[in-house]
N, C-alpha and C positions, 0 to 999 in steps of 0.2 A: 862443437866437437863433443863426441861421446867418448868418455874415458872408460875403456873396458876393464881397467884395473879396479874400478869402483862399482862394477856391475855384478851383483851376486849371481844373477842368472848366467852370465858369461863364465864365471868361475865354476859354477856347478856343472855346466855343459862341458867345459874344458876338462874338469876332473873326471867326468864320465866318458871322456873321449867321444863326445857327441856334438862337437861344434859344427860339423858339416860345412856348409857354405860360409859360415861366419869365420872359419879358420883363415879365409883369404884376406881378411881385413887386419890391418895393423893399427896401433894406437894413434898414429898420425893421420889416418885416413879420414876423409870427410864424414860427418854424421849421416848424411843422406846415403852414402855408400854402405855404411854399417847397417842402416835401417833396411836398405834393399836386400842385403845379404841375410839379415835376420828374417825378413819376410819370406825370402826364398827358402831358407832352411826350415822355417816353420811349416810352410806349405808342403815341402818335400817330405818332411817327417810325418805329418798328418796323413798325407796321401799314401805314403808307404804303409802306414799302419792300417788304413782303410783297405788298401789292396790286399794286404796279408789276411785281414779278418774276413773279407769277402771270399777269398780263395779257400781259407780253412773252413769256414762255416757253411758256405753255400756252393763252393766249387765254381765260382763265377769271377770273371774279370771286372775291373772297374769300368772298362769301356762298355761291356754288356749291361752292367747295372745302370750307368748313365743313360744309355740308349733306352732301356725299359722305363727309367724315371721320366724321360721326356714324353714317351708315349702314354704313360699313366696319367699325365696331366691333361691329355686330350683323348677323351673316351671315343670320339669318332675317328681318331687316327690323325696322322700327318702325312702330307706329301713327303716323299723321300728327300726331295730337294730342301724342303723346310727343315726336316729333321737333321739333315747334314749341316745346315746353317746353325741351328740351335746347339749342336754338338761341337761345332767348330772343327769339323773333319771333312775330308773329301767325300764326294759322292761314291767313290769306289769303296771307301771304308764302310759306309752305310750299307751299300749293296752286299758286301761280304758278311757283315753282321746280320743283315736281314735274311740272307740265304741260310745261315746257320740256325738262327732262332726260328725261322719258319719250319725247317726240318724237324726241330725239337717240339713244334706245336705251341710255341710261346707267342708268336706273332702271326698275323695273317696279312696278306698283300692283296689288295683289290684295285682294279682299274679306276682311275679318277673319272667321275661322270662329266667333268667339265674340261678335261685335258687328256686326249687319247695317249699322249706320250708319257703321262705321269702315273705313278702308283701311289696309293694311300696305304700306309702301314699302320696297323693297330694291334694292341695286345689282345690275345685270345683270353677267354675266361681263365684258362690255366695260367697264362702269363700274368694276368692281374693278381691272382691268388699268390703266385710265386713272388711277384714284386712286393706285394703288401707285407709278406713275411720278412723279406729282406729289408725293406724300408723301415720297418718298426725297429729292428735291431740296429740298423745303420744310424737312425736318429739317436738311439741310446748311446752308441759309440761316440757320436759327435758331442752330445751333451757331456759325456764323461771326459772327453779330451779337453773341452773348454771349461770344465767346472772350476778350474783355478782362476777364472776371471769373473768378477761380479758383473751384474747386468748393466750397470752404468758404463763400465769399461767396454763391454761388448757393443753397446749402442754407440759409444764414442768412436770405437774402432771402425764399426760399420759405416758410420757417417763420414769419417775422415778418409777411409779407403775409397768410398764412393766419390768424394771430392777429388781424390788423386786420379781415379779412373777417368772422370770427366775432363780433368786437366790434360791427361795424356791423350785422350780421344781428340780433344780440340787441337792439341799440338800436332797430332798425326794428320788431321784433316787440313790444317793450315800449312803443313810441310809437304803435302803432295804436289807433284808437278802436274800441270794441266795435261790432259790426254790429247 
């Protein structure tokens, strides 16, 4: 059990009225529930700040930034279906973003040479330059937000959260009913 009354971060967040999702947990709740709520609150808080900064600094949404980030990694572009899977959104969402970004001259869409039904989307030179400027500042924002953690803690959290994801993935796979 995690005792919130002896947790300085809980007290500081409570005093600042910034508990967010953690406000749902009581002292008698299981430690894993408190951890889940803290992870959710942390992710929500960081994501909200990134969204705000992207909007204020570059007038762009996080969804557009993530879309461009995926394409930036693949200079030759990606099939829209693959891009949709990487972004974990529907094909319709990718089509809508592609239409908007293509009109702005940030991405180009070409027919796939090996699949007549597929399109390959890639960043234009303008899109690459635009993304590079945003990505540089985005990286600094992330470094700033995580600067309260030492590198050993960052590596431990990364490893442990990876273990958690693998565990959840295996439970999901094992819990599926046969088709």
